C-alpha positions in Angstrom: 123.7 75.0 174.3 120.7 73.1 173.1 117.6 73.7 175.1 115.7 70.5 176.3 112.3 70.2 177.7 111.1 67.3 179.9 107.4 66.3 179.7 106.2 63.5 182.0 103.6 63.1 184.6 105.8 61.1 186.9 108.2 63.1 189.1 110.4 60.1 189.7 111.0 59.7 186.0 111.7 63.4 185.5 114.3 63.2 188.4 115.9 60.1 186.9 116.3 61.9 183.6 117.8 65.1 185.3 120.5 62.9 187.0 121.3 60.4 184.3 124.1 62.6 182.8 125.8 66.0 183.1 123.8 68.0 180.7 126.0 71.0 180.4 129.1 68.9 179.8 127.4 67.3 176.9 126.3 70.7 175.5 122.6 70.6 176.7 120.5 72.6 179.2 117.3 71.6 180.7 115.0 74.6 180.1 111.9 73.3 181.8 109.7 70.5 183.1 106.0 69.9 182.2 103.8 67.1 183.8 101.1 67.2 180.9 100.8 67.9 177.3 98.8 71.2 177.8 101.4 72.5 180.1 104.1 71.6 177.7 102.5 73.4 174.8 102.1 76.6 176.8 105.8 76.5 177.7 106.8 75.9 174.1 104.8 78.9 173.0 106.7 81.0 175.4 110.2 79.7 174.6 110.5 76.9 172.0 113.2 74.3 173.1 115.4 72.5 170.6 114.5 69.1 171.9 111.4 67.7 173.9 111.6 64.5 175.7 107.9 63.2 176.0 106.2 60.5 177.9 103.6 58.6 175.8 101.0 58.0 178.6 99.9 61.2 180.3 96.6 62.6 181.4 94.5 65.2 179.6 96.8 65.1 176.4 99.0 62.0 175.8 102.3 62.1 174.3 101.0 61.0 170.8 98.8 64.0 170.7 101.4 66.4 172.0 103.9 65.1 169.5 101.5 65.7 166.7 100.7 69.2 168.0 104.4 70.0 168.1 105.2 68.8 164.6 102.2 70.8 163.2 103.0 74.1 165.0 106.8 73.8 165.7 108.2 71.6 163.1 111.9 72.4 163.9 111.7 70.9 167.5 113.1 67.3 167.7 111.1 65.0 169.9 112.2 61.9 171.8 109.4 59.6 173.2 109.4 57.7 176.6 107.5 54.6 176.8 107.1 51.0 178.4 107.0 47.9 176.4 103.2 47.8 176.2 103.2 51.3 174.5 105.0 50.3 171.5 102.0 51.0 169.1 101.9 54.5 170.5 105.7 54.9 169.9 105.3 53.6 166.4 102.7 56.3 165.7 105.0 59.0 167.1 107.8 57.8 165.0 105.5 58.2 162.0 104.7 61.7 163.1 108.5 62.7 163.1 110.0 61.7 166.4 113.6 60.7 166.1 113.5 57.6 168.4 112.2 56.4 171.8 113.5 55.4 175.3 112.2 52.6 177.3 111.8 53.7 180.9 113.0 50.5 182.6 116.1 50.6 180.6 117.1 54.3 181.0 120.8 55.0 181.3 123.2 57.9 180.6 124.8 56.5 177.5 121.5 55.7 175.6 120.1 59.2 176.5 123.3 60.9 175.4 123.2 58.9 172.1 119.7 60.0 171.4 120.3 63.6 172.3 123.3 63.7 170.0 121.0 62.1 167.2 118.6 64.9 167.8 121.4 67.4 167.5 122.4 65.9 164.1 118.9 66.2 162.8 118.8 69.9 164.1 122.1 70.7 162.2 120.9 68.9 159.1 117.7 70.9 159.2 119.7 74.2 159.5 121.9 73.2 156.6 118.9 72.5 154.5 117.4 75.8 155.5 120.6 77.7 154.7 120.9 75.9 151.3 117.3 76.8 150.6 117.9 80.4 151.5 121.1 80.4 149.3 119.1 78.9 146.4 116.4 81.5 146.9 118.9 84.4 147.0 120.6 83.0 143.8 117.2 82.4 142.0 116.3 86.0 142.8 119.7 87.2 141.6 119.2 85.3 138.1 115.6 86.4 137.9 115.2 87.4 134.2 114.1 91.0 135.2 117.5 91.3 137.1 119.5 90.1 134.1 117.7 92.5 131.8 118.1 95.3 134.2 121.9 94.8 134.2 122.1 94.5 130.5 120.0 97.7 130.1 122.2 99.6 132.5 125.3 98.4 130.4 124.0 99.6 127.1 122.8 102.9 128.5 126.3 103.8 129.5 126.0 103.7 133.3 129.6 103.9 134.4 129.4 101.2 137.1 127.5 98.9 135.1 130.6 97.3 133.4 132.0 95.9 136.6 128.6 94.9 137.9 127.7 92.9 134.7 131.0 91.2 134.7 130.6 90.2 138.5 127.1 89.2 137.9 128.0 87.0 134.9 130.7 85.1 136.8 128.5 84.5 139.9 125.3 83.5 138.0 126.6 81.7 134.9 125.5 84.3 132.5 127.1 83.8 129.0 129.3 81.2 130.3 132.3 80.3 128.1 131.5 83.0 125.7 134.3 84.7 123.7 132.3 86.8 121.3 129.3 89.1 121.7 127.0 91.2 119.7 123.9 93.4 120.4 120.9 94.1 118.1 118.3 96.7 118.2 114.8 96.1 117.3 112.1 98.7 117.0 108.3 98.3 116.9 107.5 100.6 114.1 104.1 102.0 115.3 104.7 101.8 119.0 104.1 105.5 119.8 101.0 105.6 117.7 99.7 102.3 119.3 100.3 103.4 122.9 99.5 107.0 122.9 95.9 106.2 124.2 97.1 103.4 126.5 97.4 103.5 130.2 100.8 102.7 131.8 99.5 99.3 132.7 98.4 98.6 129.1 101.8 99.8 127.7 103.8 97.7 130.2 101.6 94.7 129.3 102.5 95.2 125.6 106.1 95.5 126.3 106.1 92.3 128.5 104.3 90.4 125.8 107.0 91.4 123.3 110.0 90.5 125.6 108.4 87.2 126.5 107.8 86.3 123.0 111.3 87.4 121.9 112.8 85.4 124.8 110.8 82.3 123.9 112.1 82.5 120.5 115.7 83.1 121.5 116.0 80.4 124.1 118.1 80.3 127.2 118.3 83.8 128.7 121.7 83.0 130.0 123.0 82.8 126.3 120.8 85.2 124.5 118.9 88.0 126.3 116.1 90.2 125.1 115.5 93.4 127.1 113.4 96.6 126.8 115.1 100.0 126.2 112.5 102.6 125.7 109.8 104.0 123.3 109.2 100.6 121.5 112.9 99.8 121.2 114.3 96.4 122.4 117.9 95.1 122.7 119.0 91.6 122.1 122.3 90.4 123.4 124.0 87.3 121.7 126.9 85.5 123.2 129.0 82.9 121.3 131.8 80.4 122.1 134.6 79.9 119.5 133.1 80.7 116.3 134.0 82.7 113.1 132.6 86.3 112.7 130.9 85.3 109.5 129.0 82.5 111.2 128.1 84.7 114.1 126.6 87.4 111.8 124.8 84.8 109.7 123.1 83.2 112.8 122.2 86.5 114.3 120.6 87.6 111.1 118.6 84.4 111.1 117.5 84.9 114.6 116.4 88.5 114.1 114.3 87.4 111.0 112.7 84.9 113.2 111.9 87.4 115.9 110.3 89.9 113.5 108.3 87.1 111.9 107.0 85.9 115.3 106.1 89.5 116.4 104.3 90.2 113.2 102.5 86.8 113.1 101.3 86.6 116.8 101.1 90.3 117.8 100.5 92.0 114.6 103.5 94.3 115.1 105.6 95.5 112.3 109.3 95.6 113.3 112.6 96.7 111.9 116.1 95.9 113.3 119.8 96.3 112.9 122.7 94.5 114.3 125.9 96.0 115.9 129.5 94.9 115.5 130.8 91.7 117.0 133.0 92.4 120.1 135.1 90.2 122.5 133.9 91.2 125.9 130.9 92.1 127.9 132.3 95.6 128.5 132.0 96.4 124.7 128.4 95.5 124.5 127.4 99.1 124.9 129.3 100.1 121.9 128.0 97.2 119.8 124.4 98.4 120.7 125.3 101.9 119.8 126.4 100.9 116.5 123.2 98.8 115.9 121.0 101.9 116.9 123.0 104.1 114.4 122.3 101.7 111.7 118.8 101.5 112.6 118.0 105.2 112.9 120.1 106.3 109.8 118.3 103.9 107.5 114.9 104.2 105.8 112.4 101.4 106.3 112.2 98.6 103.9 109.5 98.5 101.3 106.1 97.1 102.2 106.1 93.5 102.6 109.8 93.0 103.5 110.7 91.7 106.8 114.6 92.0 106.4 116.3 94.2 108.8 117.6 97.5 107.2 121.3 97.7 106.7 121.7 100.9 104.9 124.4 103.0 106.7 123.9 106.6 107.3 126.0 109.5 108.6 127.0 109.5 112.2 124.6 111.1 114.5 121.5 109.1 113.2 118.3 111.1 113.5 119.3 113.5 116.1 120.0 116.3 113.6 116.7 115.5 111.6 114.5 115.9 114.6 115.3 119.5 114.9 114.2 120.4 111.4 110.5 119.4 111.9 108.5 118.1 114.8 104.9 119.0 114.0 102.6 120.6 111.6 103.2 124.3 111.0 100.4 126.7 111.9 99.7 127.2 108.2 99.4 123.6 107.5 97.1 123.1 110.5 94.9 125.9 109.3 94.8 124.4 105.8 93.8 121.0 107.1 91.0 122.4 109.1 89.8 124.5 106.2 89.9 121.4 103.9 88.0 119.4 106.4 85.3 122.1 106.8 85.0 122.4 103.0 84.8 118.5 102.7 87.8 118.9 100.3 89.3 115.4 100.2 91.8 116.5 97.5 92.9 119.4 99.7 93.5 117.0 102.6 95.3 114.5 100.5 97.4 117.2 99.0 98.5 118.4 102.5 99.3 114.9 103.7 101.5 114.4 100.6 103.2 117.7 101.2 103.9 117.0 104.9 105.4 113.6 104.2 107.4 114.9 101.2 109.3 117.0 103.8 110.2 114.0 106.1 110.5 111.2 103.5 114.3 110.8 104.3 113.4 109.7 107.8 112.6 106.0 108.8 109.1 105.2 109.6 109.8 104.4 113.2 111.4 107.9 113.8 109.9 110.1 116.5 109.1 112.7 113.9 107.2 110.5 111.6 105.3 109.0 114.5 104.4 112.5 116.0 103.2 113.9 112.5 100.9 111.0 112.1 99.7 111.4 115.7 99.0 115.1 115.1 97.2 114.4 111.8 94.9 111.8 113.5 94.3 114.0 116.6 93.2 116.9 114.2 90.7 114.5 112.5 89.4 113.2 115.8 88.9 116.7 117.1 87.1 117.7 113.8 84.8 114.6 114.1 84.0 115.5 117.8 83.3 119.2 116.8 81.0 118.6 114.0 79.4 115.3 115.1 79.6 115.4 118.9 76.8 112.7 119.3 78.0 110.2 116.8 80.9 108.4 118.6 79.8 105.1 117.2 80.6 106.6 113.7 84.3 106.1 114.5 83.8 102.4 114.0 83.3 103.1 110.2 86.9 104.6 110.0 90.0 102.5 109.4 90.9 100.7 112.7 93.9 102.0 114.6 95.1 98.5 115.1 95.9 98.4 111.4 98.8 100.7 112.2 100.7 97.8 113.8 101.0 96.1 110.3 102.3 99.1 108.5 106.0 98.8 107.5 106.7 101.8 105.2 106.0 105.6 105.1 104.3 105.0 101.8 101.7 102.7 103.5 101.4 105.1 106.3 100.3 107.9 104.0 97.9 105.7 102.2 96.4 104.8 105.7 96.1 108.4 106.6 94.4 109.2 103.2 92.0 106.3 103.8 91.3 107.6 107.3 90.5 111.1 106.2 88.5 109.9 103.3 86.3 108.0 105.7 86.2 111.0 108.0 85.0 113.4 105.3 82.5 110.8 104.3 81.0 110.7 107.7 80.8 114.6 107.8 79.2 114.6 104.5 76.6 112.2 105.6 75.9 114.2 108.7 75.5 117.4 106.7 73.2 115.7 104.3 71.4 114.2 107.2 67.7 114.9 108.1 64.2 113.5 107.4 65.1 113.1 103.6 64.3 110.4 101.2 67.1 108.3 99.8 67.1 110.2 96.5 67.1 113.7 98.1 70.0 112.6 100.3 71.9 111.3 97.3 71.3 114.8 95.5 72.7 116.5 98.6 75.8 114.3 98.6 76.2 115.1 94.9 76.2 118.9 95.7 78.6 118.5 98.6 81.0 116.6 96.4 80.9 118.7 93.3 80.0 122.2 94.3 83.5 123.6 93.4 82.9 122.6 89.9 80.1 122.5 87.3 76.8 121.3 89.0 73.3 121.2 87.6 70.1 119.6 88.5 70.2 117.5 85.3 73.7 116.2 86.2 72.5 115.2 89.7 69.3 113.5 88.4 71.5 111.5 85.8 73.9 110.5 88.6 71.1 109.3 90.8 69.0 107.7 87.9 65.9 109.9 88.2 63.9 112.3 86.0 65.1 115.9 86.6 61.7 117.2 87.0 60.8 114.6 89.6 64.0 115.3 91.4 63.3 119.0 91.4 59.9 118.5 92.8 60.7 116.2 95.7 64.0 118.2 96.5 61.9 121.4 97.0 59.3 119.5 99.0 61.7 117.9 101.5 64.4 120.8 101.8 62.1 123.8 101.3 64.7 125.1 98.9 65.2 124.6 95.2 68.2 122.6 93.9 70.0 125.8 92.9 69.2 127.5 96.2 70.7 124.7 98.2 73.7 124.6 95.9 74.3 128.3 96.3 74.0 128.0 100.0 76.7 125.3 100.1 78.9 127.5 97.9 78.4 130.7 100.0 79.1 128.7 103.3 82.4 127.4 101.7 83.3 131.0 100.5 82.8 132.4 104.0 85.3 129.7 105.4 87.8 130.8 102.8 87.3 134.5 103.5 87.9 133.7 107.3 91.0 131.8 106.5 92.6 135.0 105.0 94.6 133.0 102.5 92.7 134.0 99.3 91.6 137.1 97.4 87.8 137.5 96.9 88.2 136.9 93.3 90.1 133.5 93.9 87.4 132.4 96.3 84.6 132.9 93.9 86.2 130.5 91.4 87.2 128.0 94.1 83.6 127.6 95.3 82.1 127.1 91.9 80.8 130.6 90.7 81.6 131.2 87.1 81.7 135.1 87.5 83.0 137.3 90.1 79.8 139.4 89.9 77.5 136.5 90.4 79.4 135.5 93.6 78.9 139.1 94.9 75.3 139.1 94.2 74.5 135.7 95.8 76.7 136.4 98.8 74.9 139.7 99.5 71.5 138.0 99.1 72.4 135.2 101.6 74.5 137.1 104.2 73.2 140.7 103.9 76.8 141.8 103.3 79.1 142.0 100.2 82.3 139.8 100.6 84.3 143.1 101.2 81.9 144.1 104.0 82.1 140.6 105.5 86.0 141.0 105.5 85.7 144.3 107.1 83.6 142.8 109.9 86.3 140.4 110.5 88.8 143.2 110.7 90.6 142.2 107.5 89.3 144.8 105.2 
């Protein structure tokens, strides 16, 4: 039953309307009567009818005003206007505001009223259909939301058991990969992802991932034919679908698309990437195995030489990197101690040698592997801690080191090693400046830098003066005035401090240490050590509990 409200200030008109037809027989029910607009609005707010029959001329609020209020607040209610001939201007205004038609009071009859009521019903049903269609479109739009498509594909390649049937059903219902007879999945890895994001918040990491996915999808085109989705740890999956085409043509097009993707990411986001393509398959259910083959190719291959954007295609043994990860996941305790000792001694050769040694043990792994990324992360963290320990108030000095953002453009292990060596060269340079810091003149500071750089070898006042471009007598005088030590005393202090660090490390004999810190004879090392510390080297070791 459709509910109808009568609104007219004349009781006789309301009575005539009630008796013109059998309302229930025609599918209608009179749900109320109101004699002015305010009363009608109050009744509508309590229980909105489907249809309202409204008189144009009423006190307090006329029919035009009431109709306007109904359409603004209850747009689904259909309105029919009642009028006399001289009210036509008002009726026209009501029609503009959405009334379906009008009745002339002096011509009221059952057939006309029934016809207008049925017209209102048609409008109501049309509105319902439009609403249902809108809801259906909304549901469908939500279902084909790119996020949902990517979720389905990600579940499929991750091997979720029920994902196969879900993807097939989803594909049929939403026009995904329509008419496709061949499929292939590719894996793309952002090389420095772990290094770039280790200091990011979750929001920042998610923003980077979304940027990558959006750019890839923009390059790929329609998501229903080619789909980019995120997997984990900087790894992305691309699904390709093809209609009738040869496998050779398919592989050729995919290779071109992957080169295009890598170029876009490197050009616009400064992200170095590597990729591999899985085998071509004939159904959606096989996409998981295609992606698995792409990952094995990617993880069993070493990265391309610097400057190459081609996806690696070198096959490796089954199992990829899983077996390699168990061999080495971080610096050994000895390597960590040696690195800290070299930093303390400002020994750039020692640092570079250790970096070379570490990467020699993992050179067979691709640059994007978890092991390589974690090694680099640990080396950088050790450097950061050393800088914070010895230069706690010089945070701005980090700006002088190579930028972390440069890691995004590194495409080979060799480039990574070079970047780390550059990082540590800058780090040791800052520490050297800090140790030489003080209220010293430029020439004295240069002389101190000379000592710090050369103390393990042959160092004299004359050599330092020559390197700086000063007379040795002049340098000797200003050095003593500013540091309160002679050049030789300062040099010996640096050598003995370095010798103490080496003794504390427990890695070398006393005789080996004397040569490493620049003393030409074992006895002279003993003599100077005793003068500066009050202990012989052996007594110093005994104090450490290592004698």
